[in-house]
N, C-alpha and C positions, 0 to 999 in steps of 0.2 A: 222457441228460442233462446231462453233466457237460462237451459241450463245448458244447453251449447257454449253459450258465452260467459258460463259460471265457472268452468271446466276449463274453459280457456284464458280467461283471468287465474287460474290455479296454476297451470302449467305454468303458464309465463312469472307467476310470480315464485315457485320454484325455483326453477332458468336464474331469475336470475338475485336469487340466495348464493346457487352454488358460487355462480361469477364471484358476489361477492367475497363468499370466507374463502374463493381460490384466489383471491387477486389477496388477501390479508394475510395466505401462508409464509413461512418461512421461504424466504429467495437463498439460495445461494451462490455467491461469486467468486468467481472464479480468478483465479491469478491472473497474474498480466503480464507473460515474461516478455524480456526484449527482441529483437527479432533476429527470427534464424538459431533463436540458443533453443539447445535442451533445456528441460527444465532437469532439476537436483531436486529441487524441493518444492511445495508450496509455494515459497518466498522468494524463490531466487528469479533474477529476472535474465541472469543469460546462464546457459550452458557452455559450450565450449569456443565457442566464437564459429567453429566450422562453417554450419549458415549462413554466414556473412559472404557474401563476393569480392568482390577486387575492387568496386565503384564506392559500394557503404564502405571500406574500408580508408581509401582513397578521398570523399566528405570524411569521413571523422578524423582526417590529418593524418593518418595512419600508413606507411610505405612498406614496411622490411619488416621478415617477419619477427628480429628481435622487439621494432613497436607492437606488434600484435601481441605477443606475451606478455611485457610490461602491461600493454592496455587491460590483457584481461584478468593475470592476477592484480591489479589494482582494484577493477571493475569486482571480484572475489571479494576481498579486503573492505573493499567498503562497502558492499552488501553486508557485508560480516558482521558492519558494524552495527549496533543500535544504539540509541540512547536513555534512558531509564528517567521514571518517572513519581515522583513519592505517589503513593495513595490522595487518591480525589485531586491531584495535583497536575496543574502544565505549565510551571515552571520552570525555567532551565538549570540546572545544579551546572555548576565548575565542569564535572566530568564531561556534561553533555555536549556541554562550550567547547572544553575541547576537542573533541571528538567532530562538531560542527566543524570546527575551524580547518581538520582534517581533509572532511567531504567536500568546505572550500577550494583547498587547494587542489584535488585532484577534478575540480569542474572548472579553475582557473586553466586547470592543465588541459583539457580535453573538453574546452567548449561549446563543442555539436554532441554532443552526448544530453537528452533527458533526462530530469529522476521524478519517479513518483514517492512526495512522502505518504508513507501507514501512520496515520494514528489509532492505536492497540489499547486495551486496559484488563484489567482483568475480570472474573465471572462476579465480581462484588456491583449490586446496582440492574438498577432494569436497563434494557435494552437500547430504551430513546436515552436514557441520561449514556449511557457508557459510546455509546456513538454521539452523541454531541462532546464529552468528553473526547476523544478518540478528534478526533477533527480540532476542536482548540490543541492537540498534542504536537498535531503534525503539522498545522499552522502557526504556534507555538516555533515548530524548527523551521519550518522557512521564512519567515519574519525572521530569521536569525542569520539565512545563509543569505535573503534577498538586501538586510541589512547591509554586508559585505560588497555590494554593488553589485551584484548577478543579474541577468535578465530576469522580469517574470515569466515570461514565455518556458523557461531552464526547467519550472517547478510546478508540478501541480498538487497536490492532496487529494488522499478520502478516509473517508473512518471509516476505517470494523469493527468497531465496538469490541464485545469481547465474541467476538464470532471466530477468531483466527487464533485460540490460545496457541504457543507456543510451548507453552510446559503443562500439562494437562492433570496437574493434581493442584488438590484442594487444602496447600497451606501458603505461610507467609510468600517461603524462599520462594512457589511456585507462582504467584501474583507478582512477584517485586517483578521473576521475567517479562510477565505479559502486558505491563503499564511501562509500555514504547513506543517510540519511534522506528519504523524501518525502513529504508530504502534500498527504494531500486530503481538499477541502471536500464534505462530507453533506450538503444542506439540501431 
């Protein structure tokens, strides 16, 4: 009886260890595309907009083909303008504030869209440290936008730390491109 019990305990210990190891493994977080859009990059929240039905366009307050084209162009510009941070920092520079002011104007023009603010870091530092720094970066951009009077429910934040570099080089120019807040429009 003792032999079977010891064998059973060993099996459960091995299973428990396997579960613990798999729970600690690195997980990939997929990009969050917008409604019906096709992704053109892993950071794109909108594609052509062709997947939107008329009801969704009306919900956004957009009725004509010209308004649709204008909206999609503005979304592309909105998503392609990141703000950048100094090394190991999350304070907003004057150029970053200027870009955020443009984003605020877009959000006021299209009050029914929502935005995810992504915080990113360069590859230096631990995963945990960079996740925390990315969160502070996303939060600083979010807070600046909220201080303009926009509603809280329009903005969510996420930190990807160093997990989604836009530049894969190992030099200062690449690091500078990766220290950013990226914005994804969800509609």
